C-alpha positions in Angstrom: -14.7 25.7 -10.8 -15.3 25.3 -14.5 -14.5 21.8 -15.9 -12.2 23.4 -18.5 -10.2 25.1 -15.7 -10.0 21.9 -13.7 -8.7 19.7 -16.5 -6.1 22.3 -17.3 -4.6 21.8 -13.9 -4.6 18.0 -13.6 -4.4 16.5 -17.1 -1.2 18.3 -18.3 0.3 16.1 -21.1 -2.1 13.2 -20.3 -5.1 14.7 -22.2 -6.0 12.9 -25.5 -9.4 14.5 -26.3 -12.2 16.5 -24.7 -15.8 17.5 -25.1 -16.3 20.8 -23.4 -19.6 21.8 -25.1 -21.4 22.0 -21.7 -18.4 23.0 -19.6 -20.2 22.6 -16.3 -19.3 24.0 -12.9 -17.6 21.2 -10.8 -17.9 21.3 -7.0 -16.3 18.0 -6.2 -15.4 14.4 -7.2 -17.3 11.2 -6.7 -17.4 7.5 -7.6 -19.5 7.1 -10.7 -22.0 4.9 -8.9 -22.7 7.5 -6.2 -22.0 10.7 -8.1 -24.3 13.8 -7.9 -24.8 16.7 -10.3 -21.9 19.1 -10.5 -19.4 16.4 -9.6 -16.5 14.9 -11.6 -16.2 11.1 -11.9 -14.3 8.6 -14.1 -14.7 5.4 -16.0 -11.7 3.1 -15.8 -12.5 0.6 -18.5 -15.3 -0.8 -20.7 -16.3 -3.0 -17.7 -18.0 0.1 -16.2 -19.2 1.7 -19.5 -22.9 1.1 -18.8 -22.7 3.6 -15.9 -22.3 6.4 -18.4 -26.0 5.9 -19.2 -27.0 6.2 -15.5 -24.6 8.5 -13.7 -25.8 12.0 -12.8 -22.2 13.2 -12.8 -21.7 16.4 -14.8 -18.2 15.5 -16.1 -16.2 12.3 -16.6 -12.7 11.2 -17.1 -12.7 8.5 -19.8 -10.3 6.1 -21.5 -9.3 6.3 -25.1 -12.5 4.6 -26.3 -14.6 6.3 -29.0 -17.8 4.4 -28.1 -17.7 5.5 -24.4 -16.9 9.1 -25.4 -19.9 9.1 -27.8 -22.2 7.8 -25.1 -21.1 10.6 -22.8 -21.5 13.2 -25.4 -25.0 11.9 -26.2 -26.0 12.6 -22.6 -24.4 16.1 -22.7 -21.8 15.0 -20.2 -18.5 16.9 -20.5 -15.5 14.6 -20.6 -11.8 14.4 -21.0 -10.0 11.2 -22.4 -6.7 10.1 -20.9 -4.4 7.1 -21.1 -5.0 6.2 -17.5 -8.3 7.5 -16.2 -7.8 6.3 -12.6 -4.5 8.0 -12.3 -5.9 11.2 -13.7 -8.9 11.0 -11.3 -6.4 10.6 -8.4 -4.7 13.8 -9.4 -8.1 15.6 -9.8 -9.1 14.8 -6.2 -6.3 17.1 -4.9 -8.1 20.1 -6.5 -11.1 19.6 -4.1 -9.5 18.0 -1.1 -6.4 18.3 1.0 -5.6 16.3 4.1 -5.9 18.1 7.4 -2.7 19.7 8.5 -2.4 21.9 11.6 -0.7 25.3 11.4 3.0 25.4 12.3 3.6 25.6 16.0 4.2 23.6 19.2 1.4 22.7 21.5 2.2 23.7 25.1 1.6 20.1 26.4 4.3 18.6 24.1 7.4 17.3 25.8 10.5 18.1 23.9 14.0 17.3 25.1 16.3 20.4 25.0 18.7 18.6 22.6 16.0 18.2 19.9 16.6 20.1 16.6 13.6 21.4 14.8 13.4 22.6 11.2 11.3 25.5 9.9 7.5 25.5 10.1 7.2 22.3 12.1 3.9 21.4 13.8 3.9 19.4 17.1 0.6 18.4 18.6 -0.7 17.9 22.1 1.1 15.4 24.3 3.7 14.5 21.7 7.0 13.4 23.1 10.3 14.0 21.4 13.4 12.2 22.9 16.9 13.4 23.1 18.9 14.3 20.0 15.8 13.9 17.7 16.1 15.9 14.5 12.9 17.1 12.6 13.1 18.5 9.1 11.3 21.5 7.7 7.5 21.5 7.6 7.3 18.1 9.3 4.0 17.5 11.2 3.8 15.5 14.5 0.2 14.9 15.5 -1.0 14.5 19.1 0.3 11.6 21.3 3.2 10.7 18.9 6.2 9.3 20.8 9.6 9.7 19.3 12.5 7.9 21.1 16.0 9.3 21.3 18.4 9.6 18.3 15.7 9.6 15.6 16.2 11.6 12.4 13.2 12.7 10.4 13.3 14.5 7.1 11.3 17.3 5.5 7.5 17.3 5.0 7.0 14.1 7.0 3.6 13.4 8.6 3.4 11.4 11.8 -0.2 10.7 12.6 -1.6 10.5 16.1 -0.4 7.7 18.4 2.3 6.3 16.2 5.7 5.4 17.8 9.1 6.0 16.3 11.7 4.0 18.2 15.4 4.9 18.8 17.8 5.4 16.0 15.2 5.2 13.3 15.9 7.3 10.2 12.9 8.6 8.1 13.5 10.3 4.8 11.6 13.2 3.2 7.9 13.1 2.4 7.1 10.0 4.4 3.7 9.4 6.1 3.3 7.2 9.2 -0.3 6.5 10.1 -1.9 6.1 13.5 -0.8 3.2 15.7 2.2 2.2 13.5 5.4 1.2 15.4 8.6 1.9 13.5 11.9 0.6 14.7 10.6 -1.6 17.6 12.6 -4.6 18.7 12.9 -7.5 16.3 11.8 -10.9 17.5 15.3 -12.0 18.5 15.6 -14.9 21.0 18.2 -17.6 21.1 17.4 -21.1 22.6 19.5 -22.3 25.5 19.4 -25.1 28.1 17.7 -22.6 30.4 15.2 -21.4 27.9 15.0 -18.4 25.5 17.8 -15.8 25.8 17.0 -12.4 24.5 19.3 -11.0 21.8 19.4 -7.3 22.0 18.3 -5.5 18.9 21.0 -2.8 18.3 20.2 -2.1 14.7 17.9 0.5 13.2 15.1 1.0 10.7 15.5 3.2 7.6 12.6 4.5 5.6 13.7 6.1 2.3 12.0 9.1 0.7 8.2 8.8 0.1 7.5 5.7 2.1 4.0 5.4 3.6 3.2 3.1 6.4 -0.5 2.2 7.3 -2.2 2.1 10.7 -1.1 -0.5 13.2 1.7 -1.8 11.1 5.1 -2.7 12.6 8.6 -2.5 11.1 11.2 -4.0 13.4 14.8 -3.2 13.8 17.4 -6.1 13.7 20.0 -7.2 16.2 22.7 -5.6 14.0 22.5 -3.7 10.7 19.3 -2.3 9.5 15.8 -2.9 8.2 15.3 -0.8 5.1 12.2 0.2 3.1 13.0 1.6 -0.3 11.7 4.9 -1.7 8.1 5.3 -2.6 7.1 1.9 -1.2 3.6 1.9 0.2 2.6 -0.3 3.2 -1.0 -1.0 4.1 -2.5 -1.3 7.6 -1.7 -4.3 9.8 1.5 -5.3 8.1 4.4 -6.9 10.0 7.9 -6.5 8.6 10.4 -8.5 10.5 13.9 -7.5 11.6 16.6 -7.2 8.9 14.2 -7.2 6.0 15.1 -5.1 2.9 12.3 -3.9 0.7 13.0 -2.3 -2.6 11.6 0.9 -4.2 8.0 1.3 -5.5 6.6 -1.8 -3.8 3.0 -2.2 -2.6 2.3 -4.4 0.4 -1.3 -5.0 1.3 -3.0 -5.5 4.6 -2.3 -8.3 7.0 0.9 -9.3 5.2 3.7 -10.7 7.3 7.4 -10.9 6.4 9.7 -13.0 8.6 13.2 -11.8 9.4 15.8 -11.3 6.7 13.4 -11.3 3.8 14.7 -9.5 0.7 12.1 -7.9 -1.7 13.2 -6.3 -5.0 11.8 -3.2 -6.7 8.3 -2.9 -7.9 7.0 -6.0 -6.1 3.3 -6.4 -5.2 2.4 -8.4 -2.1 -1.4 -8.8 -1.9 -3.4 -9.2 1.3 -2.5 -11.8 3.9 0.6 -12.9 2.2 3.2 -14.7 4.5 6.9 -14.9 3.6 9.3 -17.2 5.4 12.6 -16.3 6.9 15.5 -15.3 4.6 13.4 -15.6 1.4 14.2 -13.5 -1.7 11.4 -12.0 -4.0 12.7 -10.7 -7.3 12.0 -7.4 -9.0 8.5 -7.0 -10.4 7.2 -10.2 -8.8 3.5 -10.5 -7.7 2.4 -12.6 -4.8 -1.4 -13.1 -4.8 -3.6 -12.9 -1.7 -3.3 -15.4 1.1 -0.2 -17.0 -0.4 2.5 -18.6 1.7 6.0 -18.1 0.2 8.5 -20.7 1.4 11.0 -20.5 -1.3 12.5 -17.6 -3.3 10.5 -16.0 -6.2 12.3 -15.1 -9.4 12.0 -11.6 -10.9 8.7 -11.0 -12.8 7.0 -14.1 -11.6 3.4 -14.3 -10.2 2.9 -16.9 -7.5 -0.2 -18.1 -5.6 -1.3 -20.6 -3.0 0.2 -22.3 0.0 2.9 -23.2 -0.5 3.2 -20.6 -3.3 3.6 -22.0 -6.8 3.3 -20.6 -10.3 0.0 -18.7 -10.6 -0.8 -20.6 -13.8 -0.2 -24.0 -12.1 -2.2 -22.9 -9.1 -5.2 -22.1 -11.3 -4.9 -25.5 -13.0 -4.7 -27.2 -9.6 -7.7 -25.2 -8.3 -9.7 -26.3 -11.4 -8.9 -30.0 -10.6 -9.7 -29.5 -7.0 -13.3 -28.6 -7.8 -13.6 -31.8 -9.7 -12.3 -34.0 -6.9 -15.7 -35.4 -5.9 -16.4 -36.4 -9.5 -12.9 -37.9 -9.9 -13.4 -39.8 -6.6 -16.7 -41.3 -7.7 -15.1 -42.3 -11.0 -12.2 -44.0 -9.2 -14.7 -45.9 -7.0 -16.5 -47.2 -10.0 -13.2 -48.3 -11.5 -12.3 -50.1 -8.3 -15.7 -51.8 -8.2 -15.3 -53.0 -11.8 -11.7 -54.0 -11.3 -12.6 -55.8 -8.1 -15.5 -57.8 -9.7 -13.3 -58.8 -12.6 -10.6 -60.1 -10.3 -13.3 -62.0 -8.3 -14.5 -63.7 -11.5 -10.9 -64.8 -12.2 
């Protein structure tokens, strides 16, 4: 594919300028550090500008930076400039790669209850199990060994990867992706203490995934005793994430790996939870907030705030505290000297 033909498909209104003097053939995409001839790569910012001098890539997606563009032109590398090179590169990948999707059809080893309702052009893989009264929308793909409990509703163009489990009464909207090993709608951790020990509280609620939600491998989203656990549209959840019973996550959030949310947490829209974040029971996190990696949130976070540390505090205050922490040995020695001088002065009195 000629570079000019490629950029016509993925840049749309995002294109700021181009140099198509060489207009090479493009056979694929690659990271700029490992690119090969005939591949397309990108430079996100000036931090990686020196790679323009070294990369063998035949074409680049660049930011709106005249110096970087001149460097690429000097090496006869074709380029297109965009406001957001990384986003444009993400769109370009789809020209050369599409995820595996089996053809529509039902494998003969699949176990499908007679009450199941299937949409058009669905694909159901080997040894998948679909429980009673399950509903699958059009062009939904169920890979091998998926288990779907009774009374589940799944929308159009949903992909359920191998070995994931969808528990009873779960509702999954259109265009969702559930990766291998994920458990959606399992029982929440509901136990009540009594004189005889822990009494199990049955979890009669459900999990709702709105349109465009993606759930990573081996993540768990639990249903509550009553009501629902809800994940807002276009929210993306990484691998190994635990979302407790009764949590409500807003739209367009990103939750990184090994994060854990206790029961009843409320997360607003556009929130970023970095890796290994822990959030205590019933906490609220406001719209647009950011919780940095390994932070422990024990009180609510206001909208737009960035918090860090354990317990989580203002990110700026956390940085100041971290700077002081590195100086503790020096501070300790200074205090010891003060104590020695103070002690000798008192002895002379």
